[in-house]
N, C-alpha and C positions, 0 to 999 in steps of 0.2 A: 574542554578535554577532561578526561578522567585519569588522574595520576595515582600510582601506587608508590608509597614511601616504604622502603624496606630497610629497617634499622632496629637494632636491639636496644637502643636508648629511647625510652618513652618520652623524655623531655624533647629530644630532637624531633621525634616523629610528630609530636603535637605542634611544635613550632613550624615545622615544614608544611604541615597540612594547613595551618592558619595562613602562611604566606601564599600557598597555592590558591586557597579560596579567596584571599584578598585580590588576587590577579584575575578573578572571575572564572576559576576552574573548579573542579571537584576533586576531592582527595580521599583515599582510603589508605590504611597502613597495615603493615605486616611486621611482626617482631622476629620471625624466623624464616628460614629458607622453605620449610615445608608449607607454611601458610602462604608465602608469596607464590609458590608454584601452583597451589590450589586456586588462588584468586586469579592469576593470569589465565589459567585453564578454563575457569568457569565464568569470569566476569569480562565485561568489555573494558579492558585497560588500554588507554591510548599511549601511556609512557610510564617509565619506572625510574625512580630515584633509588639507587642501590648503594648501600654502604659496604665498604670492603670487609669490615670486621663484624661478623654476625655470630658472636660467641665462638662456638667450636668450628663453625664453617666459614670459609673465606668467600667473599663476594665474587671473586674471579672464578670460583668453582660453580657458583650459582648462575653466573652470567650465561654460559653456553646452554644450561638447562632451560633458562627462560626463552632464549632465542630458538631452541629446538621446538618449543611449543608454539611460539609466534615469531617466525624468522624476521619479520619486518618491524618488530617492536622496538621503539627508540628507548635506549637505556642510558641514563646518566650515572656514572660511577662517582661516588663521593667518599672522601677519606680524610681523617685528621693527620695521617702520616703519609701524605702524598709525596711522591717523587716523580721525576720525569720518567724513570724506568717503569714505574707502576702505571702512570698515565698512558704511556705508549703501549704497554701490554694490554691494558683495558681496551684501547681503541682497536688494536689488532684483533681482539677477540669479539669485536662487534659493537662496543659501546659507541654512542654518538658524541659524547662529551665527558669531561672530567672536571669535577669541582672539589676544591680543597677546603676543608673546614679549618678555621671558622670563616664564614663568608657573610657579607652583608646583604641586605634586602635588594639593593640595586644589582649586585652580581647574580643573585638568585633569579630575579625577574628577567634578566637578560637571557639566562638559560631557558626559562619558561617560554620566552618569546621565540627563541630558536626552535624549540620543540613544537610550538604552535605552527610555525611555518612548515616544518617537516610533516606535521599531521595534515595540514591543508593540502600539501602537495600529494601526499598519499591518497587523500580522499578524492582529489581530482583524477588521479590515475585510476582509482577504483571505479569512479563514475564513468570514465571513458571506456574502461574494460567492460562494464555492464552494458553500455550502449552498443558496443561491438557485439557482445553475446546476443543481445536482443535482436540486432539486425541480422546476424547470421542465423538465428533461430527462425526468422521470418514470422514472428508472432503476430497476433491481431493488431498489436500496437503500431505496426507499420502502416495500417490503413487509417489515415486521418483525413483524407480528402473525400469526405462523405458526399453522396449525391442527393440523398433525401433532404429536402428543405428543413424539416424539423431538426434533423441532426446537425445540419450546418448552423442553424440558429443556436443550438446548445454549445457548439464548439466556439462560436463567435463570442458568446457570453463568457465562457471559460477563459478565452484568450484575453478579454478585457479585464476580467477579475484577477487574472494571474499577476498583473502589474501592481495590484494593491496588496495590503496586508489583512484584508477583511476575511472573516470566516466564510466558508462556502459550504452549503448543504446540497448534496446530490441525491435526488430522489429517483425512484424507478423500480420496476419489477426485478426479481432475482435473475441474474444472468444477462442484464442489459449492457454491462460494461461500465458500471459505476467505478470500479477500481481503476480501470483504464483511464477514465475521465479525471480521476484524482491525480494519477501519475502525469497525465498530460498537462494538467494545471500546474503541477510542480515543475515540470520540465520547461514550461514557458515563462516561469516566474524568475524573479531576481534571486531566488533561493535554489536554483537548479543545481548548483555545485555543493549544496548542503544536504544533510541526511533527509531521506524520506522514510518514515517509520510507520508501520501499519499495526493497529491493534484491532483484533476481531472481538467485538463486544460479547456475542453469544457463546464464544468458544470456551470461556472460563467461568468458574464459580465467582460469586461476589467477592470473596476474600482474595482469591488469586488474581482477579481482574484489577482490584484496587492496588495490590502489590505490583502487578505487571505495569500498571500505568505510572504510579508514583514512587515505587520502590519501598523498601522497608529497612528497619534497623534490626540488629540482632536482638532476639527475644520478643519481637513484636507479636508473634503468635507461635503456636507449636510448630516446630520444624524450621523456624527462622534462626539458623545457626550463625549467620554472618550478615553484615550490612550488604544491601543490594540496591543498585540504582535502577530506576524504572525507565519506561519508554519515553516519558517526558524529557528526561535527561538525555537519553540516546538521540532524541530528535532536536537537541539544542541547536538553535540557529537555523533550523530547517522546517519541515512540514510533518505534523502528526496527523495521520489519517485514521479516523475512528470509523471502522466499517460496521454497518448495522447498528448505528447509534440508537435506534428505536428500541433495542433490547438491553440498553444500559440499565442496570439495577437502580432503583429509586434511591437507595442509600448512598450511591456514589455520585449521583447527579449534582448535589451541592458542591462537591469538591471540583467537579469539572466546571461548574459555573464560576467558581472562584478563580480557576485557572484562566478562563476566558476573560473575566472582568478585571481581575487584579494582576494577572500575569505572575502568579506566585502559587506555591503549593508546599505541602509538607509530606515527608515520607511517612509511611505507616509506622506508628510507634515512636515518632519523633516530634518534638515541638519546635524545631528550627525551621523557620520560614525561608524558602529558597526562591530566587527569581526564575521565571520560565520564559525563555525566548523561543517560542514555537508558534507557527501558524497552524491553526486547526482546520482541517477539512473533514467533514462527516458525510456519511452516506447511509441510506436506509431504504428498505422496501416497504416499510410500515407507513400508515397514515398517522403522522405525528399529531395533527390536530385532534384526531379521534383519541389517540393515546393521552393527550392532555385532558380531554373531556372525561376520560375514564379514570383520571387520577394516577396514571401509570408513568406520566412524563411531566416534568416541571414546566409550567408555562413560561417562567422567566428564562429557563435554559433554552426552550424552543425559540424564543424571540432572539436570544443571543446567538444561536447557531444560524438563524434564518436571516442573515444579513444579505447574502447573495445566494439565490436558489436556482438550480437548474433541474429539469426532469428529463431523464434519459428515456426516449421513446422505446416502446417494445419493438421487437424485430418485425412483428406482423404489420406495424405501422411504418416500416422502412423498406417498402418493396424494392426500391432501386438499389439498395445496399445488400439485399439477401444473396443474390448470385455472386456479387463481387466478393463477399465474405466466404461463400462456399468455395469458389475457385481459389481464393487465397489459402484456405485451409487444405484444399487438395494438394497444392504445391508444397505447403509446409509439411503435411503428414507424409507425403510421398518421399520427401527428402529425409525426414526423420526416421522412417521405417525402411528405407532403401527399396521402395517399390517403384515400378516403372509406370505408374498411373499418371496420365497426362491431362485428364479433364473429365467432364460430365457429358453423357449422351443427352440429346434434346429431351427425351422422355424423363430422365432423371432430373434434369434442370427444371423442367416444368413442375414435377412433383415437389421439388424443393421450394420453388417460387410460390406455390399455392398452399403449402402446408402452413398452419397457423403458428407453429413454433412457440408453444406455451413455455418452454424452458429457455427461450431466447438464444443468445449467442452461445451459451454453455451447451445447450442441447444441439445446436447446429454443429459445433466443433466435434462433439462426441459422435454425432451421426456420420460426419465426413471421415473421422478417424477410423470408425468401424468399417465404412465402405471401402476405404483405401486398403485396409488390411485384407478384406475378404474378396475384393474384386479380382476375378481371374484374368482379366485382360487389361489393356492400357486405358480403357474408358470405364468410368463408373456408370452402370446401367441401372434402370429403375428397380430391377430385381435385387441389386446390391444394397438397397435402402431398407430400413426397418419396415416390418410388415404393416404397421399402422399407417404408413405413408403411401402404400400402394394396394392394399387389400380393401375390397368393399365392405361396408358395415353390414353385419348379418341382418339387421332389422330393416334397413332402408335401401340397401343395395348401392349406396353412395360411397365412392372412394374418398377416404379422409383427405381433406385439403384440395380435392379436385373440384372443378366448376360444377355447380348444380344445374340440372336441367328441369324444365317445366314438366311436372308430373312425378318428380322425385318424391319419395315418401318422407317429406320434411315439412315443417310448419311454414306458413307464409312469411312469418317474421324472419326465419332463417334464410329463406330465398331472397327476401328483400334486402337483408343485411349484406349478403354476398354480392348482390347486384350493385348496391351503392358503393361497396368497396372497390369493385372492378371499375366502375365509372370514374370514381375519384382517382384511381391509379393512372388512368389514361388521359385525363383532362388536365388542362393547365391552370384552371382557376375554379373557385367555388361557383361563380356565376355561370360558367360554361357547364359544369356538372349539374347544377340546378335546372338549367334550360333543357338538357338532355333528359333528365329524370322527370321533367314536367311538374316541378314543385318550386316554391319560392326559396330564397336563400335562408330565411329564418327557419323554415321547416327542415331544410337540409342540415343546418347548424344543430338543431335539437336532436336530429337522428344521429349525427356524428357523435355528439356528446353521449347519447345513450349507448352507442356502440363502443365507447372508450377511445375514439379516434381524436387526435389533436389537429 
């Protein structure tokens, strides 16, 4: 937990922060009401220890201001001149406990333990509310019963990996559902009721990314006006998901390696070593082996991340799931936009099934969303789909994603590739497909590998 100690006495603030950190928590402090309000508004504060006497301002005046910013924030009021009347007044105004100075470490840790229970209860409620929101939204996350064997194999590995504490590396093209896989891994793990925190590695500059990950102290760099905790601390006890880890700057990689190996880190501009209780899950659409060979990614970090690896198949390699996802998105988008669209026409469904979907699930969802908005009737027709999915190519006369015919103005290689794909889709085994194609299984294996099929 992250505590804020609000007291105008620097000696007490320092002593309270030490006691909190001895209990395995994190602590920051504020010497005035103004600073306290700013920190509660801008930082992730889990609980506040509030002294009643803050110079010219009274703690009971600050208490409702704090709760206005964060209505569910647990606040413990402390005072050296405590009375029953004052304690009752504080509790009536929203405080969860009252502690009279001076107090010993045992009393203090008992209060911290109560606050921890309150925090855990709040987190469980938040997790349940999030699950309800996701279910009501009917997002893609509801589809976990995949029919494509390759996808079933991925989910099986994730299910078994979830019960361990090992790092997991999720590979795959952009838009294949790597973030969904990471969330599903967390949901099935023993950490399901703990935080799931995402950091997008390419989204920030090197300096901001390091601060976002590990936090910083005041004065660590220009603009660092106060101490800040990072995502590692926010994920304490849960899962830290590093999205697009292949783009992590080389300068930050040693610090991430230390986090994985030693389970410790330091905030930017600080020399205090802090323990890290997080499980790291990473994802990338990059070829990390190639990045290692190019000197852009540390080899030791690659092997540390590569304990358990799964690769999300592209949508074009998951023909049995394409229409299920499309129909799922139709229902979701129709409900979201208040449209009476009920499904896909046979022609639209065939175009969707045969299109190669280079943008994977992300492109499919955007396509369905557009079609639901523009469709004039209750059924999405082929004409409601993007032009590249239904118009013939100007040079070849071939409809993008449609079945090729003998005599089409395409290469033999293109014609062969599509024929092999179609045979593999409708056959139950490699041996059956090879027999139909009139080639041996080793040749079929080589052709599948060249085509990027798994």
